[in-house]
C-alpha positions as CSV (number, residue, x, y, z in Angstrom):
1,X,-61.7,45.2,13.3
2,X,-60.9,42.7,16.1
3,X,-63.9,40.9,16.0
4,X,-63.1,38.4,14.3
5,X,-60.0,37.4,17.2
6,X,-62.8,38.7,20.5
7,X,-66.2,37.1,19.1
8,X,-67.2,36.6,22.8
9,X,-66.6,40.6,23.6
10,X,-68.0,42.1,20.9
11,X,-70.9,40.0,21.8
12,X,-70.8,41.7,24.4
13,X,-70.2,45.0,22.7
14,X,-73.5,44.4,20.8
15,X,-75.2,44.4,23.8
16,X,-75.2,47.8,23.8
17,X,-78.4,49.6,23.1
18,X,-76.7,52.5,19.6
19,X,-75.8,54.6,20.3
20,X,-74.0,53.7,23.0
21,X,-74.7,55.4,25.8
22,X,-71.4,58.0,27.4
23,X,-70.5,56.0,29.7
24,X,-71.6,52.4,28.7
25,X,-68.5,50.2,29.1
26,X,-66.8,48.9,25.8
27,X,-68.1,52.5,23.4
28,X,-64.6,53.2,21.7
29,X,-64.1,49.3,21.1
30,X,-61.8,49.8,18.0
31,X,-60.4,52.5,18.7
32,X,-59.3,51.7,22.2
33,X,-58.4,48.5,21.1
34,X,-56.7,50.1,18.1
35,X,-54.3,51.9,20.3
36,X,-53.5,50.0,23.9
37,X,-52.4,47.5,23.2
38,X,-51.9,46.4,26.8
39,X,-55.5,46.4,26.8
40,X,-55.7,44.2,23.5
41,X,-53.5,41.6,25.7
42,X,-56.0,42.0,28.2
43,X,-59.2,41.0,26.4
44,X,-56.7,38.7,24.7
45,X,-57.2,36.7,27.7
46,X,-60.8,37.6,28.5
47,X,-62.1,36.5,25.6
48,X,-60.0,33.0,26.4
49,X,-62.1,32.6,29.3
50,X,-65.4,32.9,28.1
51,X,-64.9,30.6,25.1
52,X,-64.2,28.2,27.5
53,X,-67.8,28.6,28.4
54,X,-70.4,25.6,26.7
55,X,-73.2,28.2,24.6
56,X,-75.9,27.8,27.5
57,X,-73.2,29.5,29.7
58,X,-72.1,32.0,27.2
59,X,-76.2,32.9,27.6
60,X,-76.4,32.5,30.5
61,X,-73.4,34.9,31.6
62,X,-74.0,37.3,28.7
63,X,-77.0,38.0,30.1
64,X,-75.3,38.8,33.9
65,X,-73.7,40.9,32.1
66,X,-75.9,43.0,29.9
67,X,-77.0,45.1,32.7
68,X,-74.0,46.0,34.4
69,X,-72.0,47.2,31.2
70,X,-73.3,50.6,31.9
71,X,-73.8,50.6,35.4
72,X,-70.7,52.9,36.2
73,X,-70.0,53.4,39.9
74,X,-68.0,56.8,40.5
75,X,-64.7,55.8,41.7
76,X,-65.5,52.4,41.7
77,X,-65.8,52.0,37.9
78,X,-67.0,49.4,36.5
79,X,-66.2,46.8,39.2
80,X,-69.3,45.0,38.3
81,X,-69.0,44.3,35.3
82,X,-65.6,42.1,36.1
83,X,-66.7,40.4,39.8
84,X,-69.0,39.1,37.2
85,X,-67.9,38.8,34.9
86,X,-65.1,36.7,37.1
87,X,-67.1,34.1,37.3
88,X,-65.9,33.4,33.8
89,X,-62.4,32.7,35.4
90,X,-63.8,30.2,37.4
91,X,-65.2,28.2,34.7
92,X,-62.1,27.9,32.1
93,X,-60.7,26.1,35.5
94,X,-63.5,23.5,36.2
95,X,-63.0,23.3,32.7
96,X,-58.6,23.0,32.7
97,X,-59.5,20.6,35.6
98,X,-61.7,18.2,33.6
99,X,-64.8,18.8,35.0
100,X,-68.1,18.7,32.7
101,X,-71.9,19.9,33.5
102,X,-70.3,22.7,34.7
103,X,-73.1,25.1,34.3
104,X,-73.7,28.7,36.1
105,X,-76.5,28.3,38.9
106,X,-78.8,30.3,39.3
107,X,-80.2,33.3,42.1
108,X,-82.5,31.0,44.8
109,X,-85.6,32.8,45.1
110,X,-85.2,31.9,49.5
111,X,-85.0,36.1,50.8
112,X,-81.3,36.1,52.1
113,X,-80.4,33.0,50.7
114,X,-76.7,33.8,48.9
115,X,-76.2,30.7,46.2
116,X,-72.5,29.4,45.1
117,X,-71.9,30.3,41.3
118,X,-71.5,26.8,39.4
119,X,-71.8,23.5,39.9
120,X,-69.8,20.2,38.3
121,X,-69.4,16.9,38.0
122,X,-65.5,15.6,38.4
123,X,-65.2,11.1,38.5
124,X,-68.6,11.3,39.3
125,X,-68.2,13.8,42.9
126,X,-70.8,16.8,42.2
127,X,-68.3,21.0,42.4
128,X,-69.7,23.5,44.0
129,X,-67.5,26.3,43.1
130,X,-67.9,29.6,44.9
131,X,-66.3,32.9,43.3
132,X,-65.5,35.8,45.1
133,X,-62.9,38.4,44.2
134,X,-61.0,40.8,46.9
135,X,-61.1,44.6,44.6
136,X,-59.2,47.6,46.0
137,X,-59.9,49.2,49.2
138,X,-62.2,52.5,48.9
139,X,-59.4,54.2,50.3
140,X,-57.4,53.0,47.3
141,X,-60.8,53.9,44.9
142,X,-60.8,57.1,46.4
143,X,-57.4,58.5,45.8
144,X,-57.2,56.9,42.8
145,X,-60.0,59.5,41.7
146,X,-58.1,62.5,42.9
147,X,-53.9,64.2,43.3
148,X,-52.5,61.8,46.0
149,X,-50.2,59.8,45.8
150,X,-50.0,56.0,45.7
151,X,-47.6,54.9,49.4
152,X,-46.6,51.1,48.1
153,X,-46.3,48.7,50.7
154,X,-44.1,45.5,50.4
155,X,-46.5,43.7,52.8
156,X,-50.1,42.8,52.9
157,X,-51.7,44.8,56.6
158,X,-54.3,43.3,58.5
159,X,-57.6,44.1,57.3
160,X,-57.0,42.8,53.8
161,X,-56.7,39.2,55.5
162,X,-59.4,40.0,57.7
163,X,-61.2,40.4,54.7
164,X,-60.2,37.5,52.5
165,X,-61.7,34.9,55.4
166,X,-64.3,36.4,55.5
167,X,-64.7,35.7,52.3
168,X,-64.0,31.9,52.6
169,X,-66.1,32.0,55.6
170,X,-69.4,32.9,53.5
171,X,-68.3,30.6,50.3
172,X,-68.4,27.7,52.5
173,X,-72.4,29.0,54.2
174,X,-73.3,28.8,50.6
175,X,-72.1,26.1,49.8
176,X,-73.3,25.0,52.6
177,X,-76.8,25.7,52.2
178,X,-77.5,24.3,48.6
179,X,-75.8,21.7,48.8
180,X,-75.0,19.3,52.3
181,X,-73.5,15.5,50.4
182,X,-70.9,15.6,52.7
183,X,-68.8,13.9,49.5
184,X,-68.8,17.3,47.4
185,X,-65.7,19.2,46.5
186,X,-66.4,23.0,47.7
187,X,-64.0,25.4,45.9
188,X,-64.0,29.3,46.3
189,X,-62.8,31.1,43.7
190,X,-60.5,34.1,44.4
191,X,-59.6,37.1,42.2
192,X,-57.1,39.1,44.6
193,X,-57.2,43.5,42.9
194,X,-53.8,44.9,45.5
195,X,-54.4,48.4,46.6
196,X,-51.2,48.1,44.1
197,X,-52.3,47.9,41.0
198,X,-48.6,47.3,39.5
199,X,-48.4,44.4,41.8
200,X,-45.1,45.2,42.4
201,X,-45.0,43.0,45.4
202,X,-46.9,40.3,44.6
203,X,-44.6,38.0,44.9
204,X,-44.2,38.7,49.3
205,X,-47.7,39.3,48.5
206,X,-48.8,35.8,47.7
207,X,-46.5,34.1,50.3
208,X,-48.2,35.9,53.7
209,X,-51.9,34.6,52.0
210,X,-50.5,31.2,51.9
211,X,-48.7,31.1,55.4
212,X,-52.0,32.3,55.9
213,X,-53.9,30.0,55.0
214,X,-51.6,27.4,56.2
215,X,-53.1,28.0,59.4
216,X,-56.9,28.3,58.3
217,X,-58.3,27.4,55.2
218,X,-60.5,24.8,56.6
219,X,-59.5,21.0,55.4
220,X,-62.5,20.4,53.4
221,X,-62.3,23.3,50.6
222,X,-60.1,23.8,47.9
223,X,-59.2,27.8,48.1
224,X,-57.8,28.6,44.1
225,X,-56.6,32.7,44.0
226,X,-56.5,34.3,41.2
227,X,-53.8,37.2,40.9
228,X,-52.5,39.4,38.3
229,X,-48.6,38.9,37.4
230,X,-46.0,41.3,38.3
231,X,-46.7,44.5,35.5
232,X,-49.3,42.6,34.6
233,X,-51.5,46.0,33.7
234,X,-48.7,48.5,33.2
235,X,-48.2,49.6,29.2
236,X,-46.0,47.9,26.9
């Protein structure tokens, strides 16, 4: 029904075995898109990110995503799947930024050594990009599957900013280990999913994050925040 509009979304759906396992993502794709307008809107955005990939990038990412389509966690659902899908957001960002020769970097075969996710060129300079996702806390992940009422606050907890800092530090280390060239441009692309699932107070959260980064962001890297707008996931 929506295949021509969302070809790469359906390309992922086609990776599922037939019949699709009950817990598989994209299992009832046609029905769910037809019944939930907001889901269709979100999938159009995902399709746009995926469409930015060249053929080699699409083949690589599709292979990485295939086993995650049926890897549903008890409390976090398909978080692993979406963490990997988020790499397409960073790829699309590099395209918009004018980068060329964008490619995914395969995981290191050296035990304990982690590589950045993407490599590219921009104006003759090497560009490295590590993608990090900050997901909801363990408390919120558990609460979502219970009858507990969610308490929304308009200020981020200190623990969140600590988590953000640790993600940046790890990303820097990964890029330095992979490439020591001082001239290389280093980008940390961070997708943020707040405990406030509707992102009602996203403007206040972003102001806090920006103030934190002013005082803590190392000068040799670029931090790009990807945050859903307020009520993005709300039903239309």
